[in-house]
N, C-alpha and C positions, 0 to 999 in steps of 0.2 A: 701456438710455435716455439713458444719455451719464455723468450724475447720480453721478459716485465718492468724493467728496467729503460728510462727511456732519459736521458739530461742533453740541456745544452751546455757546451762547454766551451770556454772562451779560450785563447790561443791570446798571449801575450808574449811576441816574436822581440828580437833584440834590435831589427833591423827591418825596414822594406826588403834586404835582400835577400830573407831569407824563405819569403811569401811564394816563391813558386817549391821549396821547399815542403811547405807546408800542402799546397794544394796533391804537390806527388805522393805524402806518407798519407792523406785519406782515401784518395784512389789506390792507393794499395791497405786498405782496414778497411775491412768488410764491416764490422761492427759502427763505422758511422757512415750516415745514410744519408748528408745533406753537409756540405759547404759552402759560409758565406764569406768574403772578406767586408770587412767593416770598417765605419768611423768610432772614433771611440779608446776606452782604453785595451782593447785589444785588438790584433790583428785579424782574425776570422772568430767564426762564432760557426761550432761544431753539433750538429745533430746527432746523436749517438744511442743508438735500442741494444740490451744486452740485456743477461741473462739474470744475474739483481748484480747488490750493490760487488759484491768481489769482481765478478768481471770488469765493473766498472774501473772500479781501482786500480785492479791489470791493467786495461786501457789510462788510464788516465800517467800509470808513470809508468806506461808505451811514449804516447805524446811525449812526455816530460824529458824524452828525453831522442827528441826529435831535434838537429840542427837549429839554432837558432831558438830555439823555443824556452823562454826564460823562466817559464809557471802559466799555470791554470786555472779558473776560477768557472768551478760547475755551480750548475742549478738543474736541480733535481724535479723532472716534473712531475705530476703530480693528476692531474686530470690537461683532457682536451675536449674542446669544445666544438669549435671546427675546424675542419682541417684543409689543407690546398686544396683540395676535389667543389671549395666551396666559392671560385672566384670568380668574381663579378665582370662579366663580360656586357660593354656597352651594346 
């Protein structure tokens, strides 16, 4: 597929009034494959899948330009050992 870099991107927003803006923008960004609202330092955690680190840098600049986004924190995923299809069903 050529999408070799996966990353978790934590979005730190100015206030909760911008939450819907973040969700709307993620829905318009095909590189972002999941979006979670969270507690903690950030308001949202995004899972992104991009071609390379240059593409990730470009995506981060785009996210940082969204309304209400103060900054982002990024963790590049090195390995994955358990996928979402491994859900325990009682």
